[in-house]
mmCIF file of the C-alpha atoms, coordinates in Angstrom:
data_MODEL
# 
_entry.id   MODEL 
# 
loop_
_atom_site.group_PDB 
_atom_site.id 
_atom_site.type_symbol 
_atom_site.label_atom_id 
_atom_site.label_alt_id 
_atom_site.label_comp_id 
_atom_site.label_asym_id 
_atom_site.label_entity_id 
_atom_site.label_seq_id 
_atom_site.pdbx_PDB_ins_code 
_atom_site.Cartn_x 
_atom_site.Cartn_y 
_atom_site.Cartn_z 
_atom_site.occupancy 
_atom_site.B_iso_or_equiv 
_atom_site.pdbx_formal_charge 
_atom_site.auth_seq_id 
_atom_site.auth_comp_id 
_atom_site.auth_asym_id 
_atom_site.auth_atom_id 
_atom_site.pdbx_PDB_model_num 
ATOM 1   C CA . MET A 1 1   ? 145.383 103.794 93.644  1.00 0.00 ? 1   MET A CA 1 
ATOM 2   C CA . SER A 1 2   ? 145.515 102.024 97.580  1.00 0.00 ? 2   SER A CA 1 
ATOM 3   C CA . HIS A 1 3   ? 142.826 100.905 99.311  1.00 0.00 ? 3   HIS A CA 1 
ATOM 4   C CA . LYS A 1 4   ? 143.587 103.685 101.740 1.00 0.00 ? 4   LYS A CA 1 
ATOM 5   C CA . LYS A 1 5   ? 142.401 106.319 99.057  1.00 0.00 ? 5   LYS A CA 1 
ATOM 6   C CA . VAL A 1 6   ? 139.482 104.634 97.784  1.00 0.00 ? 6   VAL A CA 1 
ATOM 7   C CA . LEU A 1 7   ? 138.031 104.299 101.278 1.00 0.00 ? 7   LEU A CA 1 
ATOM 8   C CA . GLU A 1 8   ? 139.054 108.084 101.969 1.00 0.00 ? 8   GLU A CA 1 
ATOM 9   C CA . LEU A 1 9   ? 137.282 108.329 98.296  1.00 0.00 ? 9   LEU A CA 1 
ATOM 10  C CA . LEU A 1 10  ? 133.966 107.047 99.379  1.00 0.00 ? 10  LEU A CA 1 
ATOM 11  C CA . ARG A 1 11  ? 133.995 108.685 102.705 1.00 0.00 ? 11  ARG A CA 1 
ATOM 12  C CA . SER A 1 12  ? 133.717 111.920 100.902 1.00 0.00 ? 12  SER A CA 1 
ATOM 13  C CA . ILE A 1 13  ? 131.025 110.997 98.919  1.00 0.00 ? 13  ILE A CA 1 
ATOM 14  C CA . GLU A 1 14  ? 128.712 108.844 101.441 1.00 0.00 ? 14  GLU A CA 1 
ATOM 15  C CA . ASP A 1 15  ? 125.701 109.922 102.733 1.00 0.00 ? 15  ASP A CA 1 
ATOM 16  C CA . PRO A 1 16  ? 125.606 109.262 106.269 1.00 0.00 ? 16  PRO A CA 1 
ATOM 17  C CA . PRO A 1 17  ? 121.759 108.664 106.673 1.00 0.00 ? 17  PRO A CA 1 
ATOM 18  C CA . THR A 1 18  ? 121.134 106.805 103.584 1.00 0.00 ? 18  THR A CA 1 
ATOM 19  C CA . ARG A 1 19  ? 124.337 104.923 105.435 1.00 0.00 ? 19  ARG A CA 1 
ATOM 20  C CA . ALA A 1 20  ? 122.707 104.130 108.200 1.00 0.00 ? 20  ALA A CA 1 
ATOM 21  C CA . GLN A 1 21  ? 119.193 103.445 106.519 1.00 0.00 ? 21  GLN A CA 1 
ATOM 22  C CA . ALA A 1 22  ? 121.333 100.393 105.118 1.00 0.00 ? 22  ALA A CA 1 
ATOM 23  C CA . ASP A 1 23  ? 122.702 99.239  108.255 1.00 0.00 ? 23  ASP A CA 1 
ATOM 24  C CA . LEU A 1 24  ? 119.962 99.191  109.534 1.00 0.00 ? 24  LEU A CA 1 
ATOM 25  C CA . LYS A 1 25  ? 118.063 97.224  107.290 1.00 0.00 ? 25  LYS A CA 1 
ATOM 26  C CA . ARG A 1 26  ? 121.233 94.868  107.435 1.00 0.00 ? 26  ARG A CA 1 
ATOM 27  C CA . THR A 1 27  ? 120.961 94.487  111.609 1.00 0.00 ? 27  THR A CA 1 
ATOM 28  C CA . CYS A 1 28  ? 117.105 93.613  111.613 1.00 0.00 ? 28  CYS A CA 1 
ATOM 29  C CA . PRO A 1 29  ? 116.815 90.179  109.995 1.00 0.00 ? 29  PRO A CA 1 
ATOM 30  C CA . SER A 1 30  ? 113.701 87.727  110.496 1.00 0.00 ? 30  SER A CA 1 
ATOM 31  C CA . PRO A 1 31  ? 113.739 86.427  113.424 1.00 0.00 ? 31  PRO A CA 1 
ATOM 32  C CA . GLY A 1 32  ? 114.730 83.201  111.444 1.00 0.00 ? 32  GLY A CA 1 
ATOM 33  C CA . ARG A 1 33  ? 117.978 84.916  110.886 1.00 0.00 ? 33  ARG A CA 1 
ATOM 34  C CA . GLY A 1 34  ? 117.304 84.808  106.621 1.00 0.00 ? 34  GLY A CA 1 
ATOM 35  C CA . LEU A 1 35  ? 113.593 83.970  106.127 1.00 0.00 ? 35  LEU A CA 1 
ATOM 36  C CA . GLN A 1 36  ? 112.340 86.165  103.667 1.00 0.00 ? 36  GLN A CA 1 
ATOM 37  C CA . SER A 1 37  ? 108.637 87.196  103.072 1.00 0.00 ? 37  SER A CA 1 
ATOM 38  C CA . PRO A 1 38  ? 106.063 89.525  102.387 1.00 0.00 ? 38  PRO A CA 1 
ATOM 39  C CA . HIS A 1 39  ? 104.527 89.230  105.879 1.00 0.00 ? 39  HIS A CA 1 
ATOM 40  C CA . ARG A 1 40  ? 107.883 90.757  107.465 1.00 0.00 ? 40  ARG A CA 1 
ATOM 41  C CA . GLY A 1 41  ? 109.119 94.271  106.598 1.00 0.00 ? 41  GLY A CA 1 
ATOM 42  C CA . THR A 1 42  ? 111.175 97.045  108.204 1.00 0.00 ? 42  THR A CA 1 
ATOM 43  C CA . ALA A 1 43  ? 110.923 100.583 107.524 1.00 0.00 ? 43  ALA A CA 1 
ATOM 44  C CA . PRO A 1 44  ? 113.384 103.194 108.606 1.00 0.00 ? 44  PRO A CA 1 
ATOM 45  C CA . ARG A 1 45  ? 113.553 106.706 108.099 1.00 0.00 ? 45  ARG A CA 1 
ATOM 46  C CA . ALA A 1 46  ? 116.836 109.143 108.538 1.00 0.00 ? 46  ALA A CA 1 
ATOM 47  C CA . ASN A 1 47  ? 116.498 112.820 108.914 1.00 0.00 ? 47  ASN A CA 1 
ATOM 48  C CA . ARG A 1 48  ? 119.604 114.448 109.579 1.00 0.00 ? 48  ARG A CA 1 
ATOM 49  C CA . ASP A 1 49  ? 121.437 113.120 112.278 1.00 0.00 ? 49  ASP A CA 1 
ATOM 50  C CA . SER A 1 50  ? 118.215 110.979 113.863 1.00 0.00 ? 50  SER A CA 1 
ATOM 51  C CA . LEU A 1 51  ? 116.990 107.778 112.677 1.00 0.00 ? 51  LEU A CA 1 
ATOM 52  C CA . ARG A 1 52  ? 113.634 105.938 112.964 1.00 0.00 ? 52  ARG A CA 1 
ATOM 53  C CA . VAL A 1 53  ? 112.581 102.409 112.262 1.00 0.00 ? 53  VAL A CA 1 
ATOM 54  C CA . ALA A 1 54  ? 109.153 100.915 112.592 1.00 0.00 ? 54  ALA A CA 1 
ATOM 55  C CA . GLY A 1 55  ? 109.266 96.716  112.059 1.00 0.00 ? 55  GLY A CA 1 
ATOM 56  C CA . CYS A 1 56  ? 106.701 94.493  111.575 1.00 0.00 ? 56  CYS A CA 1 
ATOM 57  C CA . ILE A 1 57  ? 105.766 91.438  111.049 1.00 0.00 ? 57  ILE A CA 1 
ATOM 58  C CA . LEU A 1 58  ? 102.425 89.789  110.359 1.00 0.00 ? 58  LEU A CA 1 
ATOM 59  C CA . SER A 1 59  ? 100.728 85.933  110.482 1.00 0.00 ? 59  SER A CA 1 
ATOM 60  C CA . ASN A 1 60  ? 99.394  84.395  107.317 1.00 0.00 ? 60  ASN A CA 1 
ATOM 61  C CA . ASP A 1 61  ? 95.996  85.074  108.282 1.00 0.00 ? 61  ASP A CA 1 
ATOM 62  C CA . GLY A 1 62  ? 96.664  88.644  108.782 1.00 0.00 ? 62  GLY A CA 1 
ATOM 63  C CA . LYS A 1 63  ? 94.871  88.042  112.427 1.00 0.00 ? 63  LYS A CA 1 
ATOM 64  C CA . THR A 1 64  ? 97.908  88.711  114.503 1.00 0.00 ? 64  THR A CA 1 
ATOM 65  C CA . ARG A 1 65  ? 100.329 91.968  113.543 1.00 0.00 ? 65  ARG A CA 1 
ATOM 66  C CA . LEU A 1 66  ? 103.629 92.154  115.642 1.00 0.00 ? 66  LEU A CA 1 
ATOM 67  C CA . GLU A 1 67  ? 104.921 95.819  115.757 1.00 0.00 ? 67  GLU A CA 1 
ATOM 68  C CA . SER A 1 68  ? 108.601 97.341  117.309 1.00 0.00 ? 68  SER A CA 1 
ATOM 69  C CA . LYS A 1 69  ? 109.275 101.287 116.632 1.00 0.00 ? 69  LYS A CA 1 
ATOM 70  C CA . LYS A 1 70  ? 113.224 102.479 117.981 1.00 0.00 ? 70  LYS A CA 1 
ATOM 71  C CA . SER A 1 71  ? 114.298 105.510 117.078 1.00 0.00 ? 71  SER A CA 1 
ATOM 72  C CA . GLY A 1 72  ? 117.918 106.922 118.113 1.00 0.00 ? 72  GLY A CA 1 
ATOM 73  C CA . ASN A 1 73  ? 120.733 108.750 116.396 1.00 0.00 ? 73  ASN A CA 1 
ATOM 74  C CA . ILE A 1 74  ? 122.188 107.498 112.950 1.00 0.00 ? 74  ILE A CA 1 
ATOM 75  C CA . LYS A 1 75  ? 125.530 106.602 114.710 1.00 0.00 ? 75  LYS A CA 1 
ATOM 76  C CA . GLU A 1 76  ? 123.331 104.236 116.402 1.00 0.00 ? 76  GLU A CA 1 
ATOM 77  C CA . ALA A 1 77  ? 121.889 102.162 113.177 1.00 0.00 ? 77  ALA A CA 1 
ATOM 78  C CA . THR A 1 78  ? 122.989 98.911  114.105 1.00 0.00 ? 78  THR A CA 1 
ATOM 79  C CA . GLY A 1 79  ? 121.917 98.890  117.532 1.00 0.00 ? 79  GLY A CA 1 
ATOM 80  C CA . LEU A 1 80  ? 118.808 100.161 116.881 1.00 0.00 ? 80  LEU A CA 1 
ATOM 81  C CA . GLY A 1 81  ? 117.924 97.455  114.055 1.00 0.00 ? 81  GLY A CA 1 
ATOM 82  C CA . ARG A 1 82  ? 119.026 94.688  116.622 1.00 0.00 ? 82  ARG A CA 1 
ATOM 83  C CA . ALA A 1 83  ? 116.677 96.276  119.360 1.00 0.00 ? 83  ALA A CA 1 
ATOM 84  C CA . ALA A 1 84  ? 113.497 95.998  117.286 1.00 0.00 ? 84  ALA A CA 1 
ATOM 85  C CA . ALA A 1 85  ? 114.094 92.496  116.205 1.00 0.00 ? 85  ALA A CA 1 
ATOM 86  C CA . GLU A 1 86  ? 114.908 91.427  119.604 1.00 0.00 ? 86  GLU A CA 1 
ATOM 87  C CA . GLU A 1 87  ? 111.654 93.215  120.387 1.00 0.00 ? 87  GLU A CA 1 
ATOM 88  C CA . LEU A 1 88  ? 109.769 91.567  117.705 1.00 0.00 ? 88  LEU A CA 1 
ATOM 89  C CA . ILE A 1 89  ? 111.165 87.785  119.111 1.00 0.00 ? 89  ILE A CA 1 
ATOM 90  C CA . SER A 1 90  ? 110.477 88.585  122.309 1.00 0.00 ? 90  SER A CA 1 
ATOM 91  C CA . LYS A 1 91  ? 106.483 89.648  121.101 1.00 0.00 ? 91  LYS A CA 1 
ATOM 92  C CA . GLY A 1 92  ? 106.245 85.902  119.158 1.00 0.00 ? 92  GLY A CA 1 
ATOM 93  C CA . ALA A 1 93  ? 108.290 87.029  115.912 1.00 0.00 ? 93  ALA A CA 1 
ATOM 94  C CA . LYS A 1 94  ? 109.337 83.121  115.658 1.00 0.00 ? 94  LYS A CA 1 
ATOM 95  C CA . LYS A 1 95  ? 106.476 81.415  116.074 1.00 0.00 ? 95  LYS A CA 1 
ATOM 96  C CA . ILE A 1 96  ? 104.891 83.373  113.372 1.00 0.00 ? 96  ILE A CA 1 
ATOM 97  C CA . GLU A 1 97  ? 107.373 82.582  111.400 1.00 0.00 ? 97  GLU A CA 1 
ATOM 98  C CA . GLU A 1 98  ? 107.261 79.368  112.203 1.00 0.00 ? 98  GLU A CA 1 
ATOM 99  C CA . SER A 1 99  ? 103.928 78.958  110.486 1.00 0.00 ? 99  SER A CA 1 
ATOM 100 C CA . TRP A 1 100 ? 105.216 80.329  107.449 1.00 0.00 ? 100 TRP A CA 1 
ATOM 101 C CA . ARG A 1 101 ? 107.463 77.390  106.790 1.00 0.00 ? 101 ARG A CA 1 
ATOM 102 C CA . SER A 1 102 ? 104.099 75.118  107.185 1.00 0.00 ? 102 SER A CA 1 
ATOM 103 C CA . VAL A 1 103 ? 102.643 77.042  104.158 1.00 0.00 ? 103 VAL A CA 1 
ATOM 104 C CA . TYR A 1 104 ? 105.528 78.116  102.254 1.00 0.00 ? 104 TYR A CA 1 
ATOM 105 C CA . TYR A 1 105 ? 107.093 74.547  102.427 1.00 0.00 ? 105 TYR A CA 1 
ATOM 106 C CA . ALA A 1 106 ? 104.495 71.737  103.408 1.00 0.00 ? 106 ALA A CA 1 
ATOM 107 C CA . GLY A 1 107 ? 105.713 68.344  102.605 1.00 0.00 ? 107 GLY A CA 1 
ATOM 108 C CA . VAL A 1 108 ? 109.406 69.549  101.546 1.00 0.00 ? 108 VAL A CA 1 
ATOM 109 C CA . GLU A 1 109 ? 112.753 68.680  103.728 1.00 0.00 ? 109 GLU A CA 1 
ATOM 110 C CA . ILE A 1 110 ? 114.697 72.158  104.297 1.00 0.00 ? 110 ILE A CA 1 
ATOM 111 C CA . ASP A 1 111 ? 117.814 71.850  105.721 1.00 0.00 ? 111 ASP A CA 1 
ATOM 112 C CA . TRP A 1 112 ? 117.193 75.087  108.195 1.00 0.00 ? 112 TRP A CA 1 
ATOM 113 C CA . THR A 1 113 ? 121.431 74.766  108.954 1.00 0.00 ? 113 THR A CA 1 
ATOM 114 C CA . PRO A 1 114 ? 123.930 77.660  108.205 1.00 0.00 ? 114 PRO A CA 1 
# 
């Protein structure tokens, strides 16, 4: 079977709202672009052609919570994810994420370069 036929077959069974949610989660990375933590989350919700995302990041002590909420068409999933991440960054998410490193990686040398 050719690649073209496989892609056609996959498109025929794809669920656009589910795909939009997955695309959004992939494009709404942590402010440091890769650090995973229980202190940050992204919750996309799709309903037919609309998509909503609520993202948040928490400080270690739980006293600071930054939030971002965006909504749009499911075709805008990657843009919504980036917009949510950029809003969190503009509110100070990088500073919060840096504080995680001091707790989780205290005394450990880590090379953060890609």
